[in-house]
KETI-48301 format. One line per 10 residues: number of its first residue (from 0); their letters; for each residue x, z, y of C-alpha. Coordinates in nm, 4 decimals. Each point is the difference from the previous one (the first is absolute). Layout:
N
NUM) A) X:Z:Y ~ ...
//
This chain:
243
0) MSVNRKRFSE) -1.1610:-1.9009:-2.1603 ~ -0.0151:-0.2135:0.2981 ~ 0.1932:0.1023:0.3134 ~ 0.0291:-0.2106:0.3165 ~ 0.3582:0.1370:0.1464 ~ -0.0618:-0.0882:0.3566 ~ -0.3191:0.1793:0.0135 ~ 0.1252:0.3105:-0.1938 ~ 0.2811:0.0204:0.2261 ~ -0.2336:-0.0266:0.3196
10) YLQIALLCLC) -0.2166:0.2709:-0.1564 ~ 0.2707:0.2483:-0.0513 ~ 0.1660:-0.0657:0.3302 ~ -0.3500:0.0933:0.1442 ~ -0.0470:0.3035:-0.2062 ~ 0.3584:0.1233:0.0738 ~ -0.0762:-0.0460:0.3858 ~ -0.2646:0.2484:-0.0430 ~ 0.2407:0.2610:-0.1350 ~ 0.1552:-0.0072:0.3367
20) VTPIAPAMAV) -0.2993:0.1634:0.1642 ~ -0.0584:0.2814:-0.2161 ~ 0.0324:0.3251:0.1574 ~ 0.3146:0.0748:0.1489 ~ -0.0246:0.3707:0.0587 ~ -0.2037:0.2841:-0.1445 ~ -0.3496:0.0844:0.2087 ~ 0.0775:0.2809:0.2299 ~ -0.2104:0.1998:0.2354 ~ 0.0660:-0.0685:0.3601
30) DGGLYTKERV) 0.1922:0.2850:0.1426 ~ 0.0185:-0.0193:0.3860 ~ 0.2714:0.2805:-0.0217 ~ 0.2250:-0.2665:-0.1475 ~ 0.0200:-0.1576:0.3618 ~ 0.0666:0.3259:0.1624 ~ 0.2873:0.0614:-0.2440 ~ 0.1341:-0.3238:0.0726 ~ -0.0118:0.0614:0.3680 ~ 0.2092:0.3575:-0.0297
40) TLAEARRSPT) 0.2371:-0.1507:-0.2454 ~ 0.0518:-0.2971:0.1766 ~ 0.0852:0.2392:0.3194 ~ 0.2353:0.2029:-0.2025 ~ 0.1827:-0.3331:-0.1466 ~ 0.0524:-0.1343:0.3501 ~ 0.1582:0.3503:0.0842 ~ 0.1946:0.0194:-0.3109 ~ 0.0230:-0.3124:-0.2031 ~ 0.1440:0.1720:-0.3251
50) PANLRRLSEI) -0.0458:-0.1548:-0.3262 ~ -0.2383:0.2981:-0.0974 ~ -0.2076:-0.0746:0.3199 ~ 0.0000:-0.3699:-0.0377 ~ -0.1051:0.0482:-0.3792 ~ -0.2574:0.2300:0.0902 ~ -0.1851:-0.2448:0.2520 ~ 0.0558:-0.2798:-0.2586 ~ -0.2029:0.2097:-0.2619 ~ -0.2775:0.0617:0.2531
60) RFRIAQVLAA) -0.0193:-0.3731:0.0983 ~ -0.0057:-0.0946:-0.3980 ~ -0.3003:0.2457:-0.0217 ~ -0.1735:-0.1538:0.2936 ~ 0.0435:-0.3481:-0.1483 ~ -0.1505:0.1082:-0.3204 ~ -0.3093:0.0919:0.1683 ~ 0.0018:-0.2889:0.1952 ~ 0.0386:-0.2416:-0.3171 ~ -0.2813:0.1830:-0.1728
70) DAEDSDATSV) -0.2375:-0.0521:0.3127 ~ 0.1094:-0.3768:0.0074 ~ -0.0537:-0.0697:-0.3777 ~ -0.3280:-0.1607:0.0465 ~ 0.1218:-0.1561:0.3314 ~ 0.1233:-0.3183:0.1041 ~ 0.3665:-0.0527:0.0275 ~ -0.0344:-0.0506:0.3806 ~ -0.1917:0.2989:0.0687 ~ 0.1369:0.2730:0.2597
80) TFRQFLLYAE) 0.0205:0.2633:-0.2780 ~ 0.2171:-0.2406:-0.2154 ~ 0.2324:-0.0860:0.2811 ~ 0.0366:0.3855:0.0584 ~ 0.0613:0.0484:-0.3446 ~ 0.2815:-0.2513:-0.0220 ~ 0.1454:0.1418:0.3404 ~ 0.0167:0.3534:-0.1456 ~ 0.1175:-0.1190:-0.3404 ~ 0.3051:-0.1849:0.1557
90) AAAKLHPGPD) 0.0575:0.2668:0.2492 ~ 0.0180:0.2781:-0.2868 ~ 0.2288:-0.2463:-0.2031 ~ 0.2490:-0.0364:0.2764 ~ 0.0401:0.3736:0.0427 ~ 0.0549:0.0790:-0.3664 ~ -0.0755:-0.1814:-0.3275 ~ -0.1769:0.2870:-0.1376 ~ 0.0034:0.1532:-0.3712 ~ 0.1106:-0.2806:-0.2506
100) GEHYVLLGYG) -0.0387:-0.2619:0.2879 ~ -0.3706:0.0454:0.0150 ~ -0.0154:-0.0459:0.3943 ~ 0.1168:-0.3375:-0.0733 ~ -0.2232:-0.0693:-0.2903 ~ -0.2847:0.0736:0.2109 ~ 0.1069:-0.2432:0.2560 ~ 0.0562:-0.2640:-0.2352 ~ -0.3284:0.0139:-0.1693 ~ -0.1620:-0.0052:0.3482
110) LLRIPDAPHS) 0.1767:-0.3193:0.0891 ~ -0.1061:-0.1639:-0.3228 ~ -0.3436:0.0037:0.1348 ~ 0.1055:-0.2519:0.2812 ~ 0.1956:-0.2531:-0.2093 ~ -0.0591:-0.2748:0.2570 ~ 0.1181:0.1849:0.3216 ~ 0.3492:-0.0955:0.1078 ~ 0.2649:0.1873:-0.1814 ~ -0.2374:0.2535:-0.1909
120) LETAEDSFRA) 0.1173:-0.1062:-0.3224 ~ 0.3682:-0.0111:0.0739 ~ -0.0467:0.3408:0.1679 ~ -0.1732:0.1439:-0.3083 ~ 0.2599:-0.1262:-0.2089 ~ 0.2423:0.1718:0.1826 ~ -0.1897:0.3108:-0.0108 ~ -0.0390:0.0312:-0.3574 ~ 0.3666:-0.0975:-0.0497 ~ 0.0681:0.3097:0.2506
130) ALRVSPWNER) -0.1975:0.2243:-0.2134 ~ 0.1768:-0.1207:-0.2892 ~ 0.3405:0.0890:0.1423 ~ -0.1338:0.3558:0.0181 ~ -0.1485:0.0171:-0.3444 ~ 0.0857:-0.3109:-0.2119 ~ -0.2775:0.0660:-0.2378 ~ -0.3055:0.0781:0.2589 ~ -0.2727:-0.1432:-0.2168 ~ -0.2117:-0.1014:0.3033
140) ALAGLALVLF) 0.2888:-0.1564:0.1702 ~ 0.0895:-0.2199:-0.3046 ~ -0.3514:-0.1351:-0.0390 ~ -0.0113:-0.0285:0.3834 ~ 0.3072:-0.2470:0.0069 ~ -0.1347:-0.1836:-0.2784 ~ -0.3235:-0.0910:0.1454 ~ 0.1902:-0.0929:0.3318 ~ 0.2170:-0.2301:-0.1922 ~ -0.3115:-0.1720:-0.1316
150) AEKRYSEARA) -0.1489:-0.0160:0.3147 ~ 0.3147:-0.1866:0.1163 ~ -0.0350:-0.2324:-0.2997 ~ 0.3117:0.1081:-0.1405 ~ -0.1656:0.0178:-0.3407 ~ 0.2657:0.0285:-0.2042 ~ 0.1759:0.2912:0.1807 ~ -0.3571:0.1590:-0.0082 ~ 0.0003:-0.0094:-0.3792 ~ 0.3344:0.1250:-0.0322
160) QWDALFNALP) -0.0835:0.2784:0.2235 ~ -0.2980:0.0803:-0.2084 ~ 0.2095:-0.0018:-0.2978 ~ 0.2416:0.2352:0.1518 ~ -0.2942:0.2451:0.0668 ~ -0.1392:0.0000:-0.3265 ~ 0.3113:0.0456:-0.1901 ~ 0.1127:0.2778:0.1948 ~ -0.3410:0.1611:0.0473 ~ -0.2140:-0.0975:-0.2950
170) DAVTDSRLLA) -0.2723:0.2603:0.1080 ~ -0.0218:-0.2135:0.3113 ~ -0.1605:-0.2904:-0.1731 ~ -0.3769:-0.0250:0.0678 ~ -0.2600:-0.3048:-0.0191 ~ 0.0465:-0.0751:0.3728 ~ 0.3650:-0.0222:-0.0277 ~ -0.0087:-0.1947:-0.3268 ~ -0.2383:-0.2454:0.1838 ~ 0.2581:-0.0264:0.2707
180) YEASAVAADE) 0.2724:-0.0406:-0.2629 ~ -0.2078:-0.3007:-0.1620 ~ -0.0399:-0.1609:0.3454 ~ 0.3683:0.0189:0.0631 ~ 0.0829:-0.1732:-0.3218 ~ -0.2718:-0.2749:0.0139 ~ 0.1213:-0.0805:0.3880 ~ 0.3696:-0.0089:-0.1061 ~ -0.0654:-0.2004:-0.2941 ~ 0.1690:0.2739:-0.2147
190) LAEGYEALTK) -0.2610:0.0676:-0.2673 ~ 0.2603:0.0148:-0.2823 ~ 0.1876:0.2297:0.1991 ~ -0.2782:0.2165:0.0632 ~ -0.1370:0.0027:-0.3638 ~ 0.3546:0.0784:-0.1426 ~ 0.0342:0.3063:0.2860 ~ -0.3406:0.1452:-0.0859 ~ 0.0830:-0.0271:-0.3982 ~ 0.3088:0.1892:0.0517
200) LSPRLGEQGG) -0.1823:0.2388:0.2022 ~ -0.2961:0.0828:-0.2326 ~ 0.1708:0.2288:-0.2416 ~ 0.0472:0.2443:0.2933 ~ -0.3609:-0.0159:0.1140 ~ -0.1746:0.0836:-0.3216 ~ -0.3748:-0.0955:0.0193 ~ -0.0237:-0.1831:0.3256 ~ -0.2579:-0.2829:-0.0614 ~ 0.0850:-0.1422:0.3740
210) VDEVRHHLCG) 0.3133:-0.1071:-0.1397 ~ -0.1136:-0.1690:-0.2952 ~ -0.2460:-0.1816:0.1921 ~ 0.2566:-0.1233:0.2334 ~ 0.2161:-0.1047:-0.2617 ~ -0.2890:-0.2152:-0.1673 ~ -0.0623:-0.1649:0.3157 ~ 0.3361:-0.1026:0.0782 ~ 0.0536:-0.0994:-0.3828 ~ -0.3156:-0.1999:-0.0222
220) SLYLGTGQKK) 0.0912:-0.1920:0.3466 ~ 0.3409:-0.0752:-0.1540 ~ -0.1330:-0.1261:-0.3209 ~ -0.2650:-0.2181:0.1712 ~ 0.2746:-0.1361:0.2534 ~ 0.2877:-0.0685:-0.2309 ~ -0.1660:-0.0403:-0.3532 ~ 0.2926:0.1940:-0.1640 ~ -0.0559:0.1641:-0.3258 ~ 0.1783:0.3106:0.1140
230) WKTCAVSSED) -0.2763:0.0918:0.2182 ~ -0.2805:-0.0865:-0.2082 ~ 0.0055:0.3158:-0.2319 ~ -0.0650:0.2271:0.3104 ~ -0.2491:-0.2486:0.1847 ~ -0.2288:0.0098:-0.3409 ~ 0.0263:0.3629:-0.0187 ~ -0.1075:0.0289:0.3437 ~ -0.3116:-0.2076:-0.0941 ~ -0.0787:0.1752:-0.2827
240) SKP) 0.0081:0.3252:0.1654 ~ -0.2739:-0.0803:0.2310 ~ -0.3420:0.1747:-0.0869
//
């Protein structure tokens, strides 16, 4: 088994970046009536800015943001539609966090699409943390925060965040999230910590081939990097398991 640590880390970071441009909202049919509802509800909220009216306005703007996000899925982040999406997502979140903080979650994932824009990652982190204050075990918020931490090059914190998510919600473990976990462990130079954390998690996951694959990657790299006998068994078993 031969692994070039630097190239491997670069590959994982590129692959992880791809996770940030996956759809951030379900596809929805454009409903022109939503804009009419927004105007009516906005007028009501201005006349009587009660919590109920503000929440209704927030929900309508959230639905518009979902439509715009779906429309902008294949567009460049500089497109008019995407910019409109961000404006509506931010407006919705400022008025009300939404059920389980989902208004903040939508905004956070939108900001992850423009990691190089000024303050976008900082604002995305604030958005995910705001969602978690509403619902501490919101799966999408926990995963989004891990992605932000990685994008901010806070790799050790990102790995710890994935640990927290996987341990709290084992059903949330997916192949793409395992790839993100591995990228975080490699970038943080925490291969042993990552291997041990996934080993503890394995009994709770049952048949989860992705976990074993990542464990073997980490173990093989540790054996090659250190030559320590304690990593030899799993490194060899990784080679033997290949077809």
